[in-house]
mmCIF entry with sequence, helices, sheets and N, C-alpha, C, O atoms, coordinates in Angstrom:
data_MODEL
# 
_entry.id   MODEL 
# 
_entity.id                         1 
_entity.type                       polymer 
_entity.pdbx_number_of_molecules   1 
# 
_entity_poly.entity_id                      1 
_entity_poly.type                           'polypeptide(L)' 
_entity_poly.nstd_linkage                   no 
_entity_poly.nstd_monomer                   no 
_entity_poly.pdbx_seq_one_letter_code       MPQLNPAPWFAILTFSWLIFLTLIPPKILAHTFPNEPTTQSAQKPKTESWNWPWH 
_entity_poly.pdbx_seq_one_letter_code_can   MPQLNPAPWFAILTFSWLIFLTLIPPKILAHTFPNEPTTQSAQKPKTESWNWPWH 
_entity_poly.pdbx_strand_id                 A 
# 
loop_
_entity_poly_seq.entity_id 
_entity_poly_seq.num 
_entity_poly_seq.mon_id 
_entity_poly_seq.hetero 
1 1  MET n 
1 2  PRO n 
1 3  GLN n 
1 4  LEU n 
1 5  ASN n 
1 6  PRO n 
1 7  ALA n 
1 8  PRO n 
1 9  TRP n 
1 10 PHE n 
1 11 ALA n 
1 12 ILE n 
1 13 LEU n 
1 14 THR n 
1 15 PHE n 
1 16 SER n 
1 17 TRP n 
1 18 LEU n 
1 19 ILE n 
1 20 PHE n 
1 21 LEU n 
1 22 THR n 
1 23 LEU n 
1 24 ILE n 
1 25 PRO n 
1 26 PRO n 
1 27 LYS n 
1 28 ILE n 
1 29 LEU n 
1 30 ALA n 
1 31 HIS n 
1 32 THR n 
1 33 PHE n 
1 34 PRO n 
1 35 ASN n 
1 36 GLU n 
1 37 PRO n 
1 38 THR n 
1 39 THR n 
1 40 GLN n 
1 41 SER n 
1 42 ALA n 
1 43 GLN n 
1 44 LYS n 
1 45 PRO n 
1 46 LYS n 
1 47 THR n 
1 48 GLU n 
1 49 SER n 
1 50 TRP n 
1 51 ASN n 
1 52 TRP n 
1 53 PRO n 
1 54 TRP n 
1 55 HIS n 
# 
_struct_asym.id          A 
_struct_asym.entity_id   1 
# 
_struct_conf.conf_type_id            HELX_P 
_struct_conf.id                      HELX_P1 
_struct_conf.pdbx_PDB_helix_id       AA1 
_struct_conf.beg_label_comp_id       PRO 
_struct_conf.beg_label_asym_id       A 
_struct_conf.beg_label_seq_id        6 
_struct_conf.pdbx_beg_PDB_ins_code   ? 
_struct_conf.end_label_comp_id       LEU 
_struct_conf.end_label_asym_id       A 
_struct_conf.end_label_seq_id        29 
_struct_conf.pdbx_end_PDB_ins_code   ? 
_struct_conf.beg_auth_comp_id        PRO 
_struct_conf.beg_auth_asym_id        A 
_struct_conf.beg_auth_seq_id         6 
_struct_conf.end_auth_comp_id        LEU 
_struct_conf.end_auth_asym_id        A 
_struct_conf.end_auth_seq_id         29 
_struct_conf.pdbx_PDB_helix_class    1 
_struct_conf.details                 ? 
_struct_conf.pdbx_PDB_helix_length   24 
# 
_struct_conf_type.id          HELX_P 
_struct_conf_type.criteria    ? 
_struct_conf_type.reference   ? 
# 
loop_
_atom_site.group_PDB 
_atom_site.id 
_atom_site.type_symbol 
_atom_site.label_atom_id 
_atom_site.label_alt_id 
_atom_site.label_comp_id 
_atom_site.label_asym_id 
_atom_site.label_entity_id 
_atom_site.label_seq_id 
_atom_site.pdbx_PDB_ins_code 
_atom_site.Cartn_x 
_atom_site.Cartn_y 
_atom_site.Cartn_z 
_atom_site.occupancy 
_atom_site.B_iso_or_equiv 
_atom_site.pdbx_formal_charge 
_atom_site.auth_seq_id 
_atom_site.auth_comp_id 
_atom_site.auth_asym_id 
_atom_site.auth_atom_id 
_atom_site.pdbx_PDB_model_num 
ATOM 1   N N  . MET A 1 1  ? 69.278  122.655 87.602  1.00 0.00 ? 1  MET A N  1 
ATOM 2   C CA . MET A 1 1  ? 70.193  121.566 87.724  1.00 0.00 ? 1  MET A CA 1 
ATOM 3   C C  . MET A 1 1  ? 69.427  120.251 87.925  1.00 0.00 ? 1  MET A C  1 
ATOM 4   O O  . MET A 1 1  ? 68.649  120.124 88.871  1.00 0.00 ? 1  MET A O  1 
ATOM 5   N N  . PRO A 1 2  ? 69.647  119.280 87.039  1.00 0.00 ? 2  PRO A N  1 
ATOM 6   C CA . PRO A 1 2  ? 68.852  118.070 87.121  1.00 0.00 ? 2  PRO A CA 1 
ATOM 7   C C  . PRO A 1 2  ? 69.288  117.168 88.290  1.00 0.00 ? 2  PRO A C  1 
ATOM 8   O O  . PRO A 1 2  ? 70.470  117.092 88.627  1.00 0.00 ? 2  PRO A O  1 
ATOM 9   N N  . GLN A 1 3  ? 68.348  116.521 88.870  1.00 0.00 ? 3  GLN A N  1 
ATOM 10  C CA . GLN A 1 3  ? 68.605  115.578 89.978  1.00 0.00 ? 3  GLN A CA 1 
ATOM 11  C C  . GLN A 1 3  ? 68.789  114.180 89.400  1.00 0.00 ? 3  GLN A C  1 
ATOM 12  O O  . GLN A 1 3  ? 68.065  113.757 88.499  1.00 0.00 ? 3  GLN A O  1 
ATOM 13  N N  . LEU A 1 4  ? 69.773  113.480 89.942  1.00 0.00 ? 4  LEU A N  1 
ATOM 14  C CA . LEU A 1 4  ? 70.007  112.115 89.459  1.00 0.00 ? 4  LEU A CA 1 
ATOM 15  C C  . LEU A 1 4  ? 69.239  111.156 90.377  1.00 0.00 ? 4  LEU A C  1 
ATOM 16  O O  . LEU A 1 4  ? 69.069  111.380 91.576  1.00 0.00 ? 4  LEU A O  1 
ATOM 17  N N  . ASN A 1 5  ? 68.792  110.084 89.739  1.00 0.00 ? 5  ASN A N  1 
ATOM 18  C CA . ASN A 1 5  ? 68.085  109.041 90.469  1.00 0.00 ? 5  ASN A CA 1 
ATOM 19  C C  . ASN A 1 5  ? 69.176  108.231 91.243  1.00 0.00 ? 5  ASN A C  1 
ATOM 20  O O  . ASN A 1 5  ? 70.044  107.633 90.607  1.00 0.00 ? 5  ASN A O  1 
ATOM 21  N N  . PRO A 1 6  ? 69.143  108.205 92.587  1.00 0.00 ? 6  PRO A N  1 
ATOM 22  C CA . PRO A 1 6  ? 70.205  107.537 93.345  1.00 0.00 ? 6  PRO A CA 1 
ATOM 23  C C  . PRO A 1 6  ? 70.202  106.032 93.292  1.00 0.00 ? 6  PRO A C  1 
ATOM 24  O O  . PRO A 1 6  ? 71.188  105.397 93.665  1.00 0.00 ? 6  PRO A O  1 
ATOM 25  N N  . ALA A 1 7  ? 69.093  105.439 92.829  1.00 0.00 ? 7  ALA A N  1 
ATOM 26  C CA . ALA A 1 7  ? 68.987  103.983 92.870  1.00 0.00 ? 7  ALA A CA 1 
ATOM 27  C C  . ALA A 1 7  ? 70.071  103.304 92.039  1.00 0.00 ? 7  ALA A C  1 
ATOM 28  O O  . ALA A 1 7  ? 70.769  102.457 92.596  1.00 0.00 ? 7  ALA A O  1 
ATOM 29  N N  . PRO A 1 8  ? 70.278  103.605 90.737  1.00 0.00 ? 8  PRO A N  1 
ATOM 30  C CA . PRO A 1 8  ? 71.320  102.859 90.012  1.00 0.00 ? 8  PRO A CA 1 
ATOM 31  C C  . PRO A 1 8  ? 72.726  103.192 90.523  1.00 0.00 ? 8  PRO A C  1 
ATOM 32  O O  . PRO A 1 8  ? 73.593  102.319 90.508  1.00 0.00 ? 8  PRO A O  1 
ATOM 33  N N  . TRP A 1 9  ? 72.974  104.404 90.966  1.00 0.00 ? 9  TRP A N  1 
ATOM 34  C CA . TRP A 1 9  ? 74.298  104.806 91.406  1.00 0.00 ? 9  TRP A CA 1 
ATOM 35  C C  . TRP A 1 9  ? 74.638  104.144 92.731  1.00 0.00 ? 9  TRP A C  1 
ATOM 36  O O  . TRP A 1 9  ? 75.785  103.761 92.963  1.00 0.00 ? 9  TRP A O  1 
ATOM 37  N N  . PHE A 1 10 ? 73.661  104.011 93.586  1.00 0.00 ? 10 PHE A N  1 
ATOM 38  C CA . PHE A 1 10 ? 73.924  103.307 94.855  1.00 0.00 ? 10 PHE A CA 1 
ATOM 39  C C  . PHE A 1 10 ? 74.203  101.853 94.625  1.00 0.00 ? 10 PHE A C  1 
ATOM 40  O O  . PHE A 1 10 ? 75.071  101.275 95.279  1.00 0.00 ? 10 PHE A O  1 
ATOM 41  N N  . ALA A 1 11 ? 73.465  101.231 93.682  1.00 0.00 ? 11 ALA A N  1 
ATOM 42  C CA . ALA A 1 11 ? 73.730  99.821  93.356  1.00 0.00 ? 11 ALA A CA 1 
ATOM 43  C C  . ALA A 1 11 ? 75.111  99.618  92.744  1.00 0.00 ? 11 ALA A C  1 
ATOM 44  O O  . ALA A 1 11 ? 75.789  98.635  93.043  1.00 0.00 ? 11 ALA A O  1 
ATOM 45  N N  . ILE A 1 12 ? 75.526  100.549 91.887  1.00 0.00 ? 12 ILE A N  1 
ATOM 46  C CA . ILE A 1 12 ? 76.874  100.451 91.300  1.00 0.00 ? 12 ILE A CA 1 
ATOM 47  C C  . ILE A 1 12 ? 77.936  100.603 92.368  1.00 0.00 ? 12 ILE A C  1 
ATOM 48  O O  . ILE A 1 12 ? 78.914  99.856  92.381  1.00 0.00 ? 12 ILE A O  1 
ATOM 49  N N  . LEU A 1 13 ? 77.756  101.554 93.259  1.00 0.00 ? 13 LEU A N  1 
ATOM 50  C CA . LEU A 1 13 ? 78.692  101.778 94.365  1.00 0.00 ? 13 LEU A CA 1 
ATOM 51  C C  . LEU A 1 13 ? 78.770  100.538 95.222  1.00 0.00 ? 13 LEU A C  1 
ATOM 52  O O  . LEU A 1 13 ? 79.865  100.095 95.570  1.00 0.00 ? 13 LEU A O  1 
ATOM 53  N N  . THR A 1 14 ? 77.611  99.959  95.576  1.00 0.00 ? 14 THR A N  1 
ATOM 54  C CA . THR A 1 14 ? 77.611  98.764  96.436  1.00 0.00 ? 14 THR A CA 1 
ATOM 55  C C  . THR A 1 14 ? 78.271  97.603  95.777  1.00 0.00 ? 14 THR A C  1 
ATOM 56  O O  . THR A 1 14 ? 79.069  96.918  96.417  1.00 0.00 ? 14 THR A O  1 
ATOM 57  N N  . PHE A 1 15 ? 77.983  97.342  94.530  1.00 0.00 ? 15 PHE A N  1 
ATOM 58  C CA . PHE A 1 15 ? 78.571  96.203  93.830  1.00 0.00 ? 15 PHE A CA 1 
ATOM 59  C C  . PHE A 1 15 ? 80.077  96.397  93.622  1.00 0.00 ? 15 PHE A C  1 
ATOM 60  O O  . PHE A 1 15 ? 80.844  95.440  93.729  1.00 0.00 ? 15 PHE A O  1 
ATOM 61  N N  . SER A 1 16 ? 80.496  97.611  93.330  1.00 0.00 ? 16 SER A N  1 
ATOM 62  C CA . SER A 1 16 ? 81.911  97.868  93.150  1.00 0.00 ? 16 SER A CA 1 
ATOM 63  C C  . SER A 1 16 ? 82.667  97.624  94.447  1.00 0.00 ? 16 SER A C  1 
ATOM 64  O O  . SER A 1 16 ? 83.761  97.060  94.435  1.00 0.00 ? 16 SER A O  1 
ATOM 65  N N  . TRP A 1 17 ? 82.083  98.051  95.571  1.00 0.00 ? 17 TRP A N  1 
ATOM 66  C CA . TRP A 1 17 ? 82.750  97.823  96.890  1.00 0.00 ? 17 TRP A CA 1 
ATOM 67  C C  . TRP A 1 17 ? 82.775  96.356  97.209  1.00 0.00 ? 17 TRP A C  1 
ATOM 68  O O  . TRP A 1 17 ? 83.765  95.865  97.750  1.00 0.00 ? 17 TRP A O  1 
ATOM 69  N N  . LEU A 1 18 ? 81.719  95.636  96.893  1.00 0.00 ? 18 LEU A N  1 
ATOM 70  C CA . LEU A 1 18 ? 81.732  94.200  97.120  1.00 0.00 ? 18 LEU A CA 1 
ATOM 71  C C  . LEU A 1 18 ? 82.797  93.500  96.311  1.00 0.00 ? 18 LEU A C  1 
ATOM 72  O O  . LEU A 1 18 ? 83.456  92.588  96.810  1.00 0.00 ? 18 LEU A O  1 
ATOM 73  N N  . ILE A 1 19 ? 82.976  93.912  95.072  1.00 0.00 ? 19 ILE A N  1 
ATOM 74  C CA . ILE A 1 19 ? 84.059  93.359  94.262  1.00 0.00 ? 19 ILE A CA 1 
ATOM 75  C C  . ILE A 1 19 ? 85.420  93.681  94.836  1.00 0.00 ? 19 ILE A C  1 
ATOM 76  O O  . ILE A 1 19 ? 86.295  92.818  94.916  1.00 0.00 ? 19 ILE A O  1 
ATOM 77  N N  . PHE A 1 20 ? 85.594  94.932  95.236  1.00 0.00 ? 20 PHE A N  1 
ATOM 78  C CA . PHE A 1 20 ? 86.896  95.311  95.798  1.00 0.00 ? 20 PHE A CA 1 
ATOM 79  C C  . PHE A 1 20 ? 87.172  94.551  97.092  1.00 0.00 ? 20 PHE A C  1 
ATOM 80  O O  . PHE A 1 20 ? 88.299  94.117  97.332  1.00 0.00 ? 20 PHE A O  1 
ATOM 81  N N  . LEU A 1 21 ? 86.157  94.391  97.916  1.00 0.00 ? 21 LEU A N  1 
ATOM 82  C CA . LEU A 1 21 ? 86.387  93.732  99.202  1.00 0.00 ? 21 LEU A CA 1 
ATOM 83  C C  . LEU A 1 21 ? 86.535  92.223  99.087  1.00 0.00 ? 21 LEU A C  1 
ATOM 84  O O  . LEU A 1 21 ? 87.027  91.583  100.016 1.00 0.00 ? 21 LEU A O  1 
ATOM 85  N N  . THR A 1 22 ? 86.119  91.641  97.968  1.00 0.00 ? 22 THR A N  1 
ATOM 86  C CA . THR A 1 22 ? 86.318  90.185  97.796  1.00 0.00 ? 22 THR A CA 1 
ATOM 87  C C  . THR A 1 22 ? 87.533  89.850  96.972  1.00 0.00 ? 22 THR A C  1 
ATOM 88  O O  . THR A 1 22 ? 88.047  88.739  97.101  1.00 0.00 ? 22 THR A O  1 
ATOM 89  N N  . LEU A 1 23 ? 88.023  90.734  96.138  1.00 0.00 ? 23 LEU A N  1 
ATOM 90  C CA . LEU A 1 23 ? 89.198  90.445  95.287  1.00 0.00 ? 23 LEU A CA 1 
ATOM 91  C C  . LEU A 1 23 ? 90.494  90.964  95.850  1.00 0.00 ? 23 LEU A C  1 
ATOM 92  O O  . LEU A 1 23 ? 91.509  90.271  95.779  1.00 0.00 ? 23 LEU A O  1 
ATOM 93  N N  . ILE A 1 24 ? 90.501  92.141  96.399  1.00 0.00 ? 24 ILE A N  1 
ATOM 94  C CA . ILE A 1 24 ? 91.772  92.776  96.769  1.00 0.00 ? 24 ILE A CA 1 
ATOM 95  C C  . ILE A 1 24 ? 92.361  92.219  98.088  1.00 0.00 ? 24 ILE A C  1 
ATOM 96  O O  . ILE A 1 24 ? 93.564  91.962  98.106  1.00 0.00 ? 24 ILE A O  1 
ATOM 97  N N  . PRO A 1 25 ? 91.627  92.017  99.166  1.00 0.00 ? 25 PRO A N  1 
ATOM 98  C CA . PRO A 1 25 ? 92.266  91.518  100.379 1.00 0.00 ? 25 PRO A CA 1 
ATOM 99  C C  . PRO A 1 25 ? 93.006  90.182  100.247 1.00 0.00 ? 25 PRO A C  1 
ATOM 100 O O  . PRO A 1 25 ? 94.094  90.054  100.809 1.00 0.00 ? 25 PRO A O  1 
ATOM 101 N N  . PRO A 1 26 ? 92.479  89.190  99.538  1.00 0.00 ? 26 PRO A N  1 
ATOM 102 C CA . PRO A 1 26 ? 93.280  87.965  99.386  1.00 0.00 ? 26 PRO A CA 1 
ATOM 103 C C  . PRO A 1 26 ? 94.598  88.191  98.647  1.00 0.00 ? 26 PRO A C  1 
ATOM 104 O O  . PRO A 1 26 ? 95.611  87.564  98.958  1.00 0.00 ? 26 PRO A O  1 
ATOM 105 N N  . LYS A 1 27 ? 94.572  89.098  97.661  1.00 0.00 ? 27 LYS A N  1 
ATOM 106 C CA . LYS A 1 27 ? 95.801  89.392  96.942  1.00 0.00 ? 27 LYS A CA 1 
ATOM 107 C C  . LYS A 1 27 ? 96.851  90.064  97.855  1.00 0.00 ? 27 LYS A C  1 
ATOM 108 O O  . LYS A 1 27 ? 98.046  89.779  97.776  1.00 0.00 ? 27 LYS A O  1 
ATOM 109 N N  . ILE A 1 28 ? 96.362  90.951  98.709  1.00 0.00 ? 28 ILE A N  1 
ATOM 110 C CA . ILE A 1 28 ? 97.285  91.621  99.629  1.00 0.00 ? 28 ILE A CA 1 
ATOM 111 C C  . ILE A 1 28 ? 97.791  90.685  100.684 1.00 0.00 ? 28 ILE A C  1 
ATOM 112 O O  . ILE A 1 28 ? 98.975  90.720  101.019 1.00 0.00 ? 28 ILE A O  1 
ATOM 113 N N  . LEU A 1 29 ? 96.920  89.834  101.230 1.00 0.00 ? 29 LEU A N  1 
ATOM 114 C CA . LEU A 1 29 ? 97.319  88.895  102.250 1.00 0.00 ? 29 LEU A CA 1 
ATOM 115 C C  . LEU A 1 29 ? 98.254  87.764  101.725 1.00 0.00 ? 29 LEU A C  1 
ATOM 116 O O  . LEU A 1 29 ? 99.010  87.171  102.494 1.00 0.00 ? 29 LEU A O  1 
ATOM 117 N N  . ALA A 1 30 ? 98.184  87.490  100.427 1.00 0.00 ? 30 ALA A N  1 
ATOM 118 C CA . ALA A 1 30 ? 99.035  86.476  99.835  1.00 0.00 ? 30 ALA A CA 1 
ATOM 119 C C  . ALA A 1 30 ? 100.404 87.016  99.477  1.00 0.00 ? 30 ALA A C  1 
ATOM 120 O O  . ALA A 1 30 ? 101.250 86.257  99.003  1.00 0.00 ? 30 ALA A O  1 
ATOM 121 N N  . HIS A 1 31 ? 100.652 88.288  99.683  1.00 0.00 ? 31 HIS A N  1 
ATOM 122 C CA . HIS A 1 31 ? 101.941 88.892  99.339  1.00 0.00 ? 31 HIS A CA 1 
ATOM 123 C C  . HIS A 1 31 ? 102.990 88.358  100.282 1.00 0.00 ? 31 HIS A C  1 
ATOM 124 O O  . HIS A 1 31 ? 102.793 88.322  101.497 1.00 0.00 ? 31 HIS A O  1 
ATOM 125 N N  . THR A 1 32 ? 104.107 87.944  99.716  1.00 0.00 ? 32 THR A N  1 
ATOM 126 C CA . THR A 1 32 ? 105.248 87.525  100.508 1.00 0.00 ? 32 THR A CA 1 
ATOM 127 C C  . THR A 1 32 ? 106.415 88.474  100.292 1.00 0.00 ? 32 THR A C  1 
ATOM 128 O O  . THR A 1 32 ? 106.626 88.963  99.182  1.00 0.00 ? 32 THR A O  1 
ATOM 129 N N  . PHE A 1 33 ? 107.144 88.724  101.309 1.00 0.00 ? 33 PHE A N  1 
ATOM 130 C CA . PHE A 1 33 ? 108.301 89.582  101.213 1.00 0.00 ? 33 PHE A CA 1 
ATOM 131 C C  . PHE A 1 33 ? 109.495 88.795  100.760 1.00 0.00 ? 33 PHE A C  1 
ATOM 132 O O  . PHE A 1 33 ? 109.646 87.645  101.171 1.00 0.00 ? 33 PHE A O  1 
ATOM 133 N N  . PRO A 1 34 ? 110.367 89.357  99.921  1.00 0.00 ? 34 PRO A N  1 
ATOM 134 C CA . PRO A 1 34 ? 111.510 88.606  99.442  1.00 0.00 ? 34 PRO A CA 1 
ATOM 135 C C  . PRO A 1 34 ? 112.512 88.270  100.547 1.00 0.00 ? 34 PRO A C  1 
ATOM 136 O O  . PRO A 1 34 ? 113.154 87.221  100.497 1.00 0.00 ? 34 PRO A O  1 
ATOM 137 N N  . ASN A 1 35 ? 112.650 89.132  101.526 1.00 0.00 ? 35 ASN A N  1 
ATOM 138 C CA . ASN A 1 35 ? 113.607 88.894  102.613 1.00 0.00 ? 35 ASN A CA 1 
ATOM 139 C C  . ASN A 1 35 ? 112.787 88.813  103.929 1.00 0.00 ? 35 ASN A C  1 
ATOM 140 O O  . ASN A 1 35 ? 112.350 89.826  104.474 1.00 0.00 ? 35 ASN A O  1 
ATOM 141 N N  . GLU A 1 36 ? 112.607 87.599  104.399 1.00 0.00 ? 36 GLU A N  1 
ATOM 142 C CA . GLU A 1 36 ? 111.871 87.419  105.649 1.00 0.00 ? 36 GLU A CA 1 
ATOM 143 C C  . GLU A 1 36 ? 112.787 87.909  106.808 1.00 0.00 ? 36 GLU A C  1 
ATOM 144 O O  . GLU A 1 36 ? 113.986 87.632  106.815 1.00 0.00 ? 36 GLU A O  1 
ATOM 145 N N  . PRO A 1 37 ? 112.203 88.634  107.774 1.00 0.00 ? 37 PRO A N  1 
ATOM 146 C CA . PRO A 1 37 ? 113.036 89.091  108.879 1.00 0.00 ? 37 PRO A CA 1 
ATOM 147 C C  . PRO A 1 37 ? 113.440 87.908  109.769 1.00 0.00 ? 37 PRO A C  1 
ATOM 148 O O  . PRO A 1 37 ? 112.678 86.970  110.000 1.00 0.00 ? 37 PRO A O  1 
ATOM 149 N N  . THR A 1 38 ? 114.678 88.009  110.251 1.00 0.00 ? 38 THR A N  1 
ATOM 150 C CA . THR A 1 38 ? 115.197 86.902  111.115 1.00 0.00 ? 38 THR A CA 1 
ATOM 151 C C  . THR A 1 38 ? 114.930 87.326  112.541 1.00 0.00 ? 38 THR A C  1 
ATOM 152 O O  . THR A 1 38 ? 114.917 88.512  112.872 1.00 0.00 ? 38 THR A O  1 
ATOM 153 N N  . THR A 1 39 ? 114.716 86.313  113.385 1.00 0.00 ? 39 THR A N  1 
ATOM 154 C CA . THR A 1 39 ? 114.468 86.573  114.806 1.00 0.00 ? 39 THR A CA 1 
ATOM 155 C C  . THR A 1 39 ? 115.800 86.834  115.482 1.00 0.00 ? 39 THR A C  1 
ATOM 156 O O  . THR A 1 39 ? 116.793 86.154  115.223 1.00 0.00 ? 39 THR A O  1 
ATOM 157 N N  . GLN A 1 40 ? 115.800 87.848  116.366 1.00 0.00 ? 40 GLN A N  1 
ATOM 158 C CA . GLN A 1 40 ? 117.007 88.168  117.100 1.00 0.00 ? 40 GLN A CA 1 
ATOM 159 C C  . GLN A 1 40 ? 117.016 87.441  118.425 1.00 0.00 ? 40 GLN A C  1 
ATOM 160 O O  . GLN A 1 40 ? 115.969 87.107  118.980 1.00 0.00 ? 40 GLN A O  1 
ATOM 161 N N  . SER A 1 41 ? 118.182 87.208  118.908 1.00 0.00 ? 41 SER A N  1 
ATOM 162 C CA . SER A 1 41 ? 118.290 86.507  120.206 1.00 0.00 ? 41 SER A CA 1 
ATOM 163 C C  . SER A 1 41 ? 117.772 87.377  121.329 1.00 0.00 ? 41 SER A C  1 
ATOM 164 O O  . SER A 1 41 ? 117.773 88.605  121.236 1.00 0.00 ? 41 SER A O  1 
ATOM 165 N N  . ALA A 1 42 ? 117.328 86.725  122.396 1.00 0.00 ? 42 ALA A N  1 
ATOM 166 C CA . ALA A 1 42 ? 116.768 87.425  123.528 1.00 0.00 ? 42 ALA A CA 1 
ATOM 167 C C  . ALA A 1 42 ? 117.863 88.022  124.436 1.00 0.00 ? 42 ALA A C  1 
ATOM 168 O O  . ALA A 1 42 ? 117.588 88.870  125.285 1.00 0.00 ? 42 ALA A O  1 
ATOM 169 N N  . GLN A 1 43 ? 119.108 87.558  124.236 1.00 0.00 ? 43 GLN A N  1 
ATOM 170 C CA . GLN A 1 43 ? 120.189 88.057  125.108 1.00 0.00 ? 43 GLN A CA 1 
ATOM 171 C C  . GLN A 1 43 ? 120.615 89.458  124.632 1.00 0.00 ? 43 GLN A C  1 
ATOM 172 O O  . GLN A 1 43 ? 120.713 89.753  123.441 1.00 0.00 ? 43 GLN A O  1 
ATOM 173 N N  . LYS A 1 44 ? 120.856 90.285  125.637 1.00 0.00 ? 44 LYS A N  1 
ATOM 174 C CA . LYS A 1 44 ? 121.315 91.624  125.326 1.00 0.00 ? 44 LYS A CA 1 
ATOM 175 C C  . LYS A 1 44 ? 122.838 91.561  125.003 1.00 0.00 ? 44 LYS A C  1 
ATOM 176 O O  . LYS A 1 44 ? 123.551 90.760  125.607 1.00 0.00 ? 44 LYS A O  1 
ATOM 177 N N  . PRO A 1 45 ? 123.321 92.366  124.090 1.00 0.00 ? 45 PRO A N  1 
ATOM 178 C CA . PRO A 1 45 ? 124.765 92.368  123.852 1.00 0.00 ? 45 PRO A CA 1 
ATOM 179 C C  . PRO A 1 45 ? 125.496 92.871  125.053 1.00 0.00 ? 45 PRO A C  1 
ATOM 180 O O  . PRO A 1 45 ? 124.992 93.725  125.783 1.00 0.00 ? 45 PRO A O  1 
ATOM 181 N N  . LYS A 1 46 ? 126.687 92.350  125.274 1.00 0.00 ? 46 LYS A N  1 
ATOM 182 C CA . LYS A 1 46 ? 127.470 92.762  126.427 1.00 0.00 ? 46 LYS A CA 1 
ATOM 183 C C  . LYS A 1 46 ? 128.048 94.144  126.175 1.00 0.00 ? 46 LYS A C  1 
ATOM 184 O O  . LYS A 1 46 ? 128.746 94.364  125.185 1.00 0.00 ? 46 LYS A O  1 
ATOM 185 N N  . THR A 1 47 ? 127.760 95.055  127.058 1.00 0.00 ? 47 THR A N  1 
ATOM 186 C CA . THR A 1 47 ? 128.301 96.399  126.894 1.00 0.00 ? 47 THR A CA 1 
ATOM 187 C C  . THR A 1 47 ? 129.422 96.613  127.901 1.00 0.00 ? 47 THR A C  1 
ATOM 188 O O  . THR A 1 47 ? 129.323 96.234  129.068 1.00 0.00 ? 47 THR A O  1 
ATOM 189 N N  . GLU A 1 48 ? 130.463 97.216  127.425 1.00 0.00 ? 48 GLU A N  1 
ATOM 190 C CA . GLU A 1 48 ? 131.629 97.485  128.322 1.00 0.00 ? 48 GLU A CA 1 
ATOM 191 C C  . GLU A 1 48 ? 131.758 98.982  128.481 1.00 0.00 ? 48 GLU A C  1 
ATOM 192 O O  . GLU A 1 48 ? 131.458 99.760  127.575 1.00 0.00 ? 48 GLU A O  1 
ATOM 193 N N  . SER A 1 49 ? 132.215 99.362  129.666 1.00 0.00 ? 49 SER A N  1 
ATOM 194 C CA . SER A 1 49 ? 132.415 100.782 129.950 1.00 0.00 ? 49 SER A CA 1 
ATOM 195 C C  . SER A 1 49 ? 133.617 101.273 129.127 1.00 0.00 ? 49 SER A C  1 
ATOM 196 O O  . SER A 1 49 ? 134.543 100.515 128.839 1.00 0.00 ? 49 SER A O  1 
ATOM 197 N N  . TRP A 1 50 ? 133.578 102.520 128.771 1.00 0.00 ? 50 TRP A N  1 
ATOM 198 C CA . TRP A 1 50 ? 134.701 103.091 128.027 1.00 0.00 ? 50 TRP A CA 1 
ATOM 199 C C  . TRP A 1 50 ? 135.829 103.413 128.991 1.00 0.00 ? 50 TRP A C  1 
ATOM 200 O O  . TRP A 1 50 ? 135.627 103.871 130.115 1.00 0.00 ? 50 TRP A O  1 
ATOM 201 N N  . ASN A 1 51 ? 137.017 103.150 128.493 1.00 0.00 ? 51 ASN A N  1 
ATOM 202 C CA . ASN A 1 51 ? 138.233 103.462 129.222 1.00 0.00 ? 51 ASN A CA 1 
ATOM 203 C C  . ASN A 1 51 ? 138.738 104.811 128.735 1.00 0.00 ? 51 ASN A C  1 
ATOM 204 O O  . ASN A 1 51 ? 139.430 104.892 127.720 1.00 0.00 ? 51 ASN A O  1 
ATOM 205 N N  . TRP A 1 52 ? 138.381 105.899 129.481 1.00 0.00 ? 52 TRP A N  1 
ATOM 206 C CA . TRP A 1 52 ? 138.798 107.235 129.038 1.00 0.00 ? 52 TRP A CA 1 
ATOM 207 C C  . TRP A 1 52 ? 140.231 107.465 129.433 1.00 0.00 ? 52 TRP A C  1 
ATOM 208 O O  . TRP A 1 52 ? 140.570 107.400 130.615 1.00 0.00 ? 52 TRP A O  1 
ATOM 209 N N  . PRO A 1 53 ? 141.083 107.734 128.459 1.00 0.00 ? 53 PRO A N  1 
ATOM 210 C CA . PRO A 1 53 ? 142.512 107.913 128.812 1.00 0.00 ? 53 PRO A CA 1 
ATOM 211 C C  . PRO A 1 53 ? 142.795 109.171 129.615 1.00 0.00 ? 53 PRO A C  1 
ATOM 212 O O  . PRO A 1 53 ? 143.802 109.209 130.322 1.00 0.00 ? 53 PRO A O  1 
ATOM 213 N N  . TRP A 1 54 ? 141.966 110.197 129.544 1.00 0.00 ? 54 TRP A N  1 
ATOM 214 C CA . TRP A 1 54 ? 142.269 111.465 130.223 1.00 0.00 ? 54 TRP A CA 1 
ATOM 215 C C  . TRP A 1 54 ? 141.588 111.558 131.587 1.00 0.00 ? 54 TRP A C  1 
ATOM 216 O O  . TRP A 1 54 ? 141.724 112.567 132.278 1.00 0.00 ? 54 TRP A O  1 
ATOM 217 N N  . HIS A 1 55 ? 140.883 110.553 131.966 1.00 0.00 ? 55 HIS A N  1 
ATOM 218 C CA . HIS A 1 55 ? 140.173 110.644 133.256 1.00 0.00 ? 55 HIS A CA 1 
ATOM 219 C C  . HIS A 1 55 ? 140.836 109.808 134.322 1.00 0.00 ? 55 HIS A C  1 
ATOM 220 O O  . HIS A 1 55 ? 140.368 109.774 135.460 1.00 0.00 ? 55 HIS A O  1 
# 
């Protein structure tokens, strides 16, 4: 089984990762969602006790 010289493959791996790390994160971070979430009020909704007719 022939052995491969790791020098060119390591350089290809390194350069491909450098390309991925410089091109892809800005594209992902620039993504905007079509519906921005709205902030909810800090007040809790008023809860009322149930009026059980049989109790």
